[in-house]
C-alpha positions in Angstrom: -71.8 39.1 29.7 -71.9 39.2 33.5 -69.7 36.8 35.6 -72.8 34.7 36.5 -73.3 33.9 32.9 -69.8 33.1 31.9 -68.8 31.0 35.0 -69.0 27.3 34.7 -69.1 24.6 37.4 -67.5 21.2 36.8 -71.0 19.9 36.1 -71.0 22.2 32.9 -67.8 20.5 31.7 -68.2 18.1 28.7 -65.6 15.8 30.1 -67.6 15.6 33.4 -70.8 15.1 31.6 -69.3 12.1 29.6 -67.5 10.6 32.7 -70.6 10.8 34.7 -72.6 8.9 32.2 -69.7 6.3 32.0 -69.6 6.1 35.8 -73.4 5.5 35.9 -72.9 2.7 33.3 -70.0 1.1 35.3 -72.1 1.0 38.7 -74.7 -0.8 36.4 -71.9 -3.4 35.7 -71.4 -3.9 39.4 -75.1 -4.9 39.8 -74.6 -7.8 37.1 -71.5 -9.3 38.8 -71.6 -12.7 40.5 -72.1 -12.4 44.2 -68.6 -13.5 45.0 -67.3 -10.5 43.1 -69.5 -7.9 45.0 -66.7 -7.2 47.7 -63.8 -7.6 45.1 -64.3 -6.4 41.6 -67.5 -4.5 42.2 -65.8 -2.6 44.9 -62.9 -1.7 42.7 -65.0 -0.7 39.9 -67.1 1.7 42.1 -64.0 3.2 43.6 -62.4 3.9 40.2 -65.6 5.2 38.9 -66.1 7.7 41.6 -62.4 8.7 41.2 -63.0 9.4 37.6 -65.7 12.0 38.2 -64.2 13.3 41.6 -60.9 14.1 40.0 -62.6 16.0 37.3 -64.6 18.0 39.9 -61.6 18.5 42.2 -59.4 19.7 39.3 -62.0 22.2 38.3 -62.0 23.7 41.6 -58.2 24.4 41.3 -57.2 27.7 39.9 -53.7 26.9 38.5 -53.6 25.0 35.2 -50.9 22.6 36.5 -53.2 21.4 39.3 -56.2 21.1 36.9 -54.0 19.1 34.4 -52.8 16.9 37.3 -56.3 15.9 38.3 -57.4 15.4 34.8 -54.5 13.0 34.2 -55.6 11.2 37.4 -59.0 11.0 36.1 -57.6 9.5 32.9 -55.8 7.1 35.0 -59.0 5.9 36.8 -60.6 5.6 33.4 -57.9 3.2 32.2 -58.3 1.2 35.4 -61.9 0.8 34.5 -61.0 -0.2 31.0 -59.0 -3.1 32.7 -61.8 -3.8 34.7 -63.8 -4.3 31.6 -61.3 -6.8 30.4 -61.6 -8.7 33.6 -65.5 -8.9 32.9 -64.8 -10.0 29.3 -62.3 -12.6 30.2 -64.6 -14.1 33.1 -67.8 -13.7 30.7 -69.6 -11.7 33.4 -71.3 -9.6 30.7 -72.3 -10.5 27.1 -69.8 -9.4 24.5 -72.0 -6.8 23.0 -72.4 -4.9 26.4 -68.6 -5.2 26.9 -67.9 -3.7 23.3 -70.4 -0.8 23.9 -68.7 0.0 27.3 -65.2 -0.1 25.8 -66.2 2.2 22.9 -67.7 4.5 25.5 -64.6 4.5 27.6 -62.5 5.5 24.7 -64.9 8.2 23.9 -64.6 9.5 27.2 -60.8 9.1 27.2 -60.6 11.2 24.0 -62.8 14.0 25.5 -60.5 14.2 28.5 -57.6 14.3 26.3 -59.2 17.1 24.5 -59.8 18.9 27.8 -56.2 18.4 28.9 -55.0 19.7 25.6 -57.4 22.8 26.2 -55.9 23.5 29.5 -52.4 23.2 28.2 -53.1 25.6 25.4 -54.6 28.0 27.8 -51.4 27.8 29.8 -49.2 28.3 26.6 -51.2 31.4 25.5 -50.7 32.9 29.0 -47.0 33.0 28.4 -46.2 31.3 31.8 -42.8 30.1 32.4 -43.6 26.3 32.8 -45.0 24.3 29.8 -46.2 20.8 30.5 -46.4 18.4 27.3 -46.7 14.9 26.6 -46.9 13.2 23.2 -50.1 13.2 21.3 -51.6 9.7 21.8 -52.6 7.8 18.8 -56.4 7.9 18.4 -56.8 11.5 20.1 -59.5 13.4 18.4 -58.4 16.4 16.3 -60.1 19.5 17.6 -62.5 19.6 14.7 -63.7 16.1 15.6 -63.9 16.5 19.3 -67.4 18.4 19.0 -68.8 15.5 17.2 -67.6 13.0 19.7 -69.3 14.9 22.6 -72.7 13.8 21.2 -71.8 10.3 20.3 -72.3 8.4 23.4 -73.1 4.7 23.0 -74.6 4.1 26.5 -78.2 4.7 25.6 -78.5 1.2 24.4 -76.4 -0.3 27.3 -78.5 1.4 29.9 -81.3 -0.8 28.9 -80.1 -3.5 31.2 -81.8 -1.5 34.1 
């Protein structure tokens, strides 16, 4: 294979694809918030959504695994911020419970894919026998490697996007 066939952009990453779909769904949420939330919660959701995908893209552009991992961890933090924003929408009854549930399920699916990508980056580093190893505990609910592929195609966003 030549370099052009093997090189992948951030847009080819499964983590980016899943995060991008979730970002679009969260933007849709902002269109359904009450007017008084347009400059508060809606703005916060949009910023965190953009941060999610921007960090994946920026991390991909870094050529050292620690930089890549750092940006993936920041993306995961933005994702968890969005999960809390969904809690606000649930607590304030801004969206129907079924929509909140679908979005939360999708957010955890994206979370697991991000964790899988972080694990992949860490394993690449470990296999390269570089002197610094970055590890954290496996998070309860992370997908085992053999189940990660199945989750990549299990998006629940199609029914949610019917709000458009």
